[in-house]
VOGU-3710 file (C-alpha; in Angstrom, 3 decimals, decimal comma):
1> mkielrkitv> 10,899/-22,695/-25,741  11,982/-20,951/-28,830  15,188/-18,299/-28,558  16,059/-15,877/-31,262  18,667/-13,237/-30,888  18,272/-10,328/-32,037  19,575/-6,658/-32,394  17,900/-3,426/-31,948  18,444/-0,128/-32,619  17,740/2,525/-29,926
11> reltegyedn> 16,034/4,474/-32,838  14,384/1,330/-33,325  13,328/0,519/-30,245  12,463/4,419/-29,117  10,282/4,657/-32,372  6,565/5,349/-31,015  7,372/5,349/-27,250  4,423/6,524/-25,274  3,993/6,599/-21,652  0,097/6,435/-21,074
21> eelgvrgfgg> -1,612/6,182/-17,719  -4,465/4,124/-19,196  -2,434/2,490/-21,680  0,995/1,907/-20,772  4,375/2,068/-21,643  4,730/1,030/-25,314  8,009/1,030/-28,180  9,085/-0,185/-30,853  6,649/1,656/-32,952  3,673/0,821/-30,381
31> kldirpsyqr> 4,927/-3,225/-31,034  6,460/-3,323/-27,747  4,567/-3,016/-24,199  7,092/-2,308/-22,185  5,582/-2,320/-18,690  3,283/-5,520/-18,284  0,316/-5,627/-16,159  3,230/-7,794/-13,677  6,132/-5,644/-14,334  7,166/-3,280/-11,299
41> efiyddkkrd> 6,887/0,475/-11,140  10,016/2,414/-12,905  12,102/2,296/-9,769  15,902/3,101/-10,692  17,612/6,195/-9,491  19,609/8,682/-10,754  22,635/7,130/-10,561  21,235/3,896/-12,399  19,775/5,776/-14,692  22,695/7,419/-16,423
51> avittvkknf> 25,026/4,726/-15,951  22,423/3,315/-18,624  22,785/6,388/-20,721  26,977/6,198/-19,917  27,146/2,771/-21,561  25,101/3,663/-24,835  26,830/6,780/-25,256  30,419/5,158/-24,867  29,280/2,136/-27,071  29,748/-0,342/-24,352
61> plnvmywatr> 27,746/-2,954/-24,223  24,371/-3,475/-22,808  23,352/-6,600/-20,791  21,099/-8,584/-23,054  16,963/-8,116/-22,916  14,446/-10,733/-22,736  11,357/-10,162/-25,055  8,164/-12,479/-24,793  5,699/-12,877/-28,320  2,433/-12,798/-27,488
71> dddeevpyev> 0,291/-14,873/-30,061  -3,184/-13,652/-29,103  -2,181/-9,622/-29,927  -1,450/-8,456/-33,226  -1,417/-4,853/-32,535  1,332/-5,426/-29,513  3,055/-8,450/-30,013  5,842/-8,444/-28,209  6,424/-7,641/-24,317  9,152/-6,789/-22,398
81> mdgqqrtisi> 9,971/-10,167/-20,314  13,706/-8,202/-18,404  14,777/-5,217/-19,398  12,416/-2,712/-18,400  14,649/-0,059/-16,590  17,046/0,095/-19,142  14,317/-0,136/-21,726  12,585/2,997/-20,392  15,663/4,640/-19,228  16,949/4,884/-22,982
91> cqyvngdfay> 12,885/5,765/-23,748  13,034/8,431/-21,786  16,452/10,199/-22,246  15,768/10,042/-25,896  12,330/11,669/-25,539  13,594/14,419/-23,254  12,174/13,910/-20,259  15,379/14,327/-18,152  19,030/15,868/-18,492  22,584/13,750/-18,806
101> mfqyfhnlte> 25,250/15,594/-17,697  23,276/18,693/-18,082  22,349/18,004/-21,482  18,735/16,861/-22,793  19,022/14,999/-26,131  18,174/17,887/-28,451  20,955/19,459/-26,929  23,784/16,955/-28,442  25,131/16,959/-32,065  23,702/15,463/-34,618
111> aernqilnye> 26,314/12,827/-34,764  26,021/12,367/-30,735  22,327/11,888/-31,741  22,944/9,632/-34,230  25,390/7,645/-32,467  23,016/6,993/-29,448  20,067/6,007/-32,033  22,589/3,958/-34,249  23,364/1,984/-31,176  22,500/-1,618/-30,888
121> lmvyvcsgsd> 21,294/-3,658/-28,166  21,312/-7,466/-27,875  17,788/-8,697/-27,371  16,588/-12,215/-27,064  12,774/-12,978/-28,333  11,156/-15,867/-26,269  8,203/-18,159/-27,802  6,781/-20,665/-26,063  3,985/-21,242/-23,671  3,034/-19,145/-20,826
131> kekldwfeti> 3,938/-21,743/-18,949  7,563/-22,291/-20,425  8,043/-18,120/-21,047  6,873/-17,601/-16,792  8,828/-20,285/-15,633  12,328/-18,615/-17,164  10,490/-14,952/-15,920  11,150/-16,391/-12,367  14,807/-17,136/-13,219  15,871/-13,844/-14,484
141> niageqltaq> 16,834/-10,698/-12,788  15,438/-7,052/-13,637  18,873/-4,787/-14,090  20,272/-6,782/-11,188  17,083/-5,992/-9,193  15,551/-9,317/-7,782  12,088/-9,708/-8,110  9,903/-9,760/-5,415  7,734/-12,997/-4,846  4,888/-10,535/-4,902
151> elrnaiyagp> 5,868/-9,383/-8,678  6,552/-13,615/-9,179  3,143/-13,807/-8,358  1,659/-11,275/-11,121  3,710/-12,326/-13,431  2,685/-15,832/-13,153  -1,374/-14,658/-12,579  -1,345/-11,755/-15,134  -4,705/-10,919/-15,971  -7,660/-8,070/-15,427
161> fvtdakryfs> -7,668/-8,726/-11,301  -4,280/-8,192/-11,627  -4,276/-5,031/-13,242  -7,373/-3,808/-11,437  -5,489/-4,733/-7,857  -2,375/-2,236/-9,208  -4,507/0,582/-9,580  -5,280/0,490/-5,384  -2,025/-0,885/-4,104  0,956/-0,700/-6,715
171> krncaaenlg> 1,169/3,221/-7,780  2,913/6,073/-5,636  0,534/7,314/-3,733  -2,160/4,947/-3,873  -5,483/4,708/-1,904  -4,184/2,104/0,299  -1,127/3,750/0,475  -2,863/6,981/1,735  -5,290/5,192/4,097  -2,759/2,323/5,069
181> kdlmngksnr> 0,181/4,843/6,555  -0,554/4,158/9,537  -0,944/0,557/9,579  1,230/-0,720/6,955  4,721/-1,556/6,358  6,271/-1,763/2,491  6,490/0,014/-0,499  3,660/0,473/-3,147  5,984/0,057/-6,458  7,320/-2,703/-4,935
191> qelletalkw> 3,810/-4,485/-4,540  4,680/-4,667/-0,882  0,908/-3,202/-0,124  -0,900/-5,273/-2,139  1,053/-8,509/-0,891  -0,203/-7,973/2,491  -4,048/-7,275/1,028  -3,595/-10,686/-0,041  -2,637/-11,938/3,481  -5,342/-10,370/4,959
201> iavhlstanf> -8,305/-12,366/2,429  -6,371/-15,165/2,590  -6,595/-15,363/6,244  -10,558/-14,124/5,890  -10,985/-16,932/3,016  -9,248/-19,669/5,166  -11,130/-22,540/7,190  -10,570/-24,801/9,822  -10,079/-27,656/6,745  -9,025/-25,072/4,279
211> qqtiegymae> -5,867/-22,922/4,476  -6,354/-20,375/1,819  -2,902/-18,942/0,354  -1,720/-15,642/-1,605  -1,554/-17,824/-4,871  -4,901/-20,226/-4,342  -6,716/-16,532/-3,967  -4,941/-14,920/-7,435  -5,131/-18,378/-9,163  -9,203/-18,497/-8,809
221> hqhdpnasql> -9,437/-14,617/-9,224  -6,949/-14,130/-11,945  -9,477/-13,557/-14,852  -12,056/-11,607/-12,898  -12,675/-8,108/-14,304  -11,723/-6,111/-11,197  -10,003/-6,460/-8,060  -13,402/-5,067/-6,252  -13,330/-7,919/-3,489  -10,008/-7,797/-2,828
231> wqyfmsvitw> -10,579/-3,847/-1,849  -13,734/-3,931/-0,087  -12,091/-6,261/2,464  -9,343/-3,896/2,702  -11,550/-1,554/3,566  -13,202/-2,789/6,280  -9,985/-4,060/7,739  -8,694/-0,688/7,607  -11,784/0,749/8,708  -12,288/-1,204/11,654
241> anatfyvqnr> -8,609/-0,606/12,483  -9,224/2,782/13,036  -12,379/2,793/14,569  -11,456/0,768/17,592  -7,471/2,421/17,579  -6,120/5,674/17,748  -3,277/4,744/15,157  -1,765/8,495/14,344  0,996/9,321/15,612  1,162/5,477/16,879
251> ekitrglnwg> 2,882/4,447/13,465  5,780/2,463/15,787  3,304/0,353/17,600  1,101/-0,132/14,821  2,583/-0,252/11,426  3,007/-3,734/10,444  0,665/-5,490/12,705  -1,412/-8,799/11,061  -4,526/-6,583/11,148  -6,242/-8,725/9,088
261> klyedfhnti> -5,489/-11,663/11,512  -6,828/-9,552/14,359  -9,688/-8,648/12,350  -11,308/-11,731/11,873  -10,361/-12,510/15,365  -12,344/-9,466/17,157  -14,114/-7,495/14,708  -17,281/-8,368/16,123  -16,314/-7,858/19,881  -17,557/-4,289/21,253
271> ldkdkideki> -14,398/-2,727/22,434  -13,730/0,634/24,029  -11,560/3,098/21,698  -10,749/5,345/24,678  -10,204/2,430/27,981  -7,531/1,081/25,059  -6,401/4,065/24,598  -5,257/4,836/28,293  -4,119/0,801/28,114  -1,772/1,471/25,002
281> selliddeve> -0,551/5,133/27,222  0,023/2,801/30,006  2,547/0,111/28,101  4,126/1,994/26,468  5,785/3,548/29,817  5,746/0,356/31,090  10,022/-0,479/31,078  9,315/-4,206/31,185  7,484/-3,814/28,305  10,186/-4,462/25,694
291> kkkgiipyil> 8,767/-5,428/22,766  6,104/-2,743/22,015  5,203/-3,794/18,795  3,251/-6,383/20,408  1,292/-4,111/22,650  -2,055/-4,108/20,637  -2,538/-7,999/20,013  -1,891/-8,103/24,236  -4,724/-5,776/24,957  -6,839/-7,612/22,229
301> tgdehhlglr> -5,223/-11,452/23,428  -4,220/-11,295/26,651  -1,539/-13,176/25,895  1,760/-11,435/27,420  4,383/-13,428/25,027  2,671/-10,465/22,701  5,314/-7,999/25,201  8,046/-9,961/25,257  8,746/-9,176/28,855  11,744/-8,068/30,703
311> gfpekiklsi> 13,396/-11,518/31,931  15,894/-11,635/34,376  19,651/-10,881/33,661  22,553/-13,276/33,972  23,979/-12,206/37,208  20,827/-11,719/39,119  19,790/-15,708/38,027  23,314/-16,486/39,546  22,698/-14,744/42,645  19,586/-17,041/43,406
321> yekqhhhcan> 21,172/-19,866/41,943  23,824/-19,717/44,511  21,476/-18,656/47,365  19,248/-21,453/46,636  22,030/-23,970/46,486  21,272/-25,366/42,947  17,444/-26,383/44,261  14,326/-25,417/42,634  12,321/-22,763/44,380  9,508/-24,745/44,397
331> pncpqgnhef> 8,814/-27,055/47,365  6,608/-29,224/45,461  9,118/-29,883/42,897  8,874/-33,344/41,567  12,426/-33,887/41,699  12,583/-33,570/45,617  15,529/-31,951/46,621  17,789/-32,383/44,117  20,599/-29,777/42,958  20,596/-28,376/39,161
341> eyndmegdhi> 22,834/-27,753/37,303  22,658/-23,867/36,355  21,541/-24,563/32,313  18,763/-26,429/33,821  16,734/-23,535/35,527  15,171/-20,416/35,109  14,711/-16,787/36,776  10,597/-16,669/37,396  9,087/-13,602/38,978  7,878/-14,193/42,239
351> tpwreggrti> 4,798/-11,539/42,142  3,970/-11,721/38,324  4,438/-8,729/36,080  0,225/-8,380/35,570  -0,256/-8,412/39,314  2,876/-5,499/39,671  5,921/-7,471/39,559  9,024/-5,884/38,809  12,307/-7,086/37,572  14,570/-6,486/40,517
361> iencqmlcke> 16,514/-9,384/42,380  13,780/-9,158/45,734  11,587/-11,010/43,110  13,325/-13,345/41,764  13,511/-17,171/42,021  14,862/-19,931/40,207  13,007/-22,306/39,177  13,887/-26,216/37,274  12,374/-25,755/33,853  9,419/-28,449/34,657
371> cnrrkgsk> 7,844/-25,688/37,112  8,666/-22,870/35,619  6,876/-24,383/32,468  3,583/-25,711/34,721  3,965/-22,229/36,776  3,568/-20,431/33,158  0,897/-22,549/31,672  -1,984/-21,187/34,710
//
């Protein structure tokens, strides 16, 4: 890889600055792509943005930036590899998009404006193969904001698929954000909704002999003209979840579930939405259920492990341990009349939770670990 250090003035950087929904963000006379398809949306808060302007106005050195050359694009031969947030902060201020210390750029004196426009930025321009540039891209931060795993994937598999996928999943108030607000965690502008959708479709495409991954799917579809397959599958999952569960006002137990896996396992099963809702209400008020987030997976699978059922506190277990004289309560214990160490025994519900048993001292017995495992597997 060839790396060349250049000094670029703010005047040069901001020439021809344009932020266009369709064409993206351009600067440097239209020759610099400030927001390539793999870059995140602008995420600086006012404090960080103002810190950039303070640095420039006081002629303090700003952190070095990195541009990459584009061998296949004569019209826009450069793209920002590192420094997008700082670049946009500077361009927006000079463009008059926000005020700094209650002054817009046009409110400054001519001398003050020229001081900013003549400020020199240190830019490393990198030329090399795509792999060389992207390998380097993985190792650098963007203005102190570490890239997420999905932002790195977007860089590695940049192309029309990523560009179109971001339209659905990566803009503030995007379609995925609006439709999945009760079902999904994460921020659209940090690519977290896109990552979730990709996880879901990877599950969908996996088989007993083949484990699809996000990286595998993106590599396969990198040059697809659009992301319609991903969007259509996402819509199938969301539609099924809304048709099967009353999710509104239940976001505390619905957000962040692996809906893709649940859809794959149960979307062909006929389920009664009203009966499910009654069961959810019942479990929500059951103080034995400590993992409320596991209620829906439990209803679908019947696996009590999802519920994190309340265990006996130490004082109850110690009391029963002494009452049983350190012996296992199972009369058919393979160890016979063996006396166990306390740490080799576990508290067990005499009457199971599913049969109405509660976590009270009257319902506790101590079993050796072997007997308790055997009972739990039945």
